[in-house]
N, C-alpha and C positions, 0 to 999 in steps of 0.2 A: 388347737395349739398350734401354734407356728414356729418350727424349727428353722426357720433357715436365716435366721440373725445367728443363731447358735452355731448352726452348721458353719456358716461363714469364720465368726469368729474363730472355731478352729481350724479351720484352712489357713486365716491369718496368722496363729501359731505356729502351724507347722512352715509356711513357706517363712518366716521368720526365722524359724529354727533354722530349716534347711539353708537362709541367706547366710548364715556364718558361716557355714560349710562351703561352702561354693566360693564365697570370698577369701577366703583362708587357699582354699585351692586354685582361683582361678590367680593370685597373686602369686604364689608359687612357682606353677609352670609358665605362666604368661608374661607375669610385672605389670606393676599399676600403670604403666603408659597405656593399656587398652580401656583405661576408664572412659572415655567418650563413646566407645562404640559400646560401651554395656548402657551408657544411659543413653544413649539414639535406642537401642532396642527396647529398654522399659517405657521411653515415650513413645516408641510405635504401640508396644502392648497398649498403654494405655488410650493412646490415640481410637487403636483397635476395639477396645472396649463399647465405644462410643457408637458401632455398626453393630452391636451384638443383639441380635433379636429377642433373646430375651432377660431379664433382672439378674438369673443366678450366674447368667454366662456372662456378664457385664461383670457383675461382681468378681467374679473369679478372677478373671482376667484383667481388671483394673488393679485390685488386690496383689495379683503375680506383679503388673507393671511397675507399681510401687514401690514394692520392694525391690524389683533390678533397679533403679534407679537409686535407692539409697546405698545398694550395694554396691553399685557404681560410687558414688561419693564417698565409700568407706576404705575402696582399694589402696587410694592413698594413704590413709591412716595404716592401713593392711600391712602398707609397705616399712612406713616409719616404725611400726609394732617388730615386723621381724629384724628390722635393722638394729634395734635395741636390744632385741634378745628374746622377746617374749616369745616368737615364733619361728622354726625353721628354716632358712634360706638357703633355695635350692645353687647346689655348690657349681651345677653344669651353667646356669644363667649367671652365676654371680662371674663364672671366669671367661664367658662372651663380652658381658660388659668391659671386665677389665682391659680383654684383647681390641676391643674398639676405642678403646681413649687410649 
């Protein structure tokens, strides 16, 4: 039996589950404006997966990179959800933004 597909599927579920957490926290502490940096990091991970010596390492890095890219696209939506009251808004960050305006 070959369990590699099962292991990669479980890894993917874990990465996606962790993605919910880090998108919420990243938006809370840094805001959605860093989505381009996160997107670039995800693209670099996916490109790096092309040069991994083994299938497993390439797959793990590609799955993680794809999840980071997806999370980058979710950051602006997470900001909207926080402003709508579905998630807490960082009071320190919102005061700094008000002072800039």
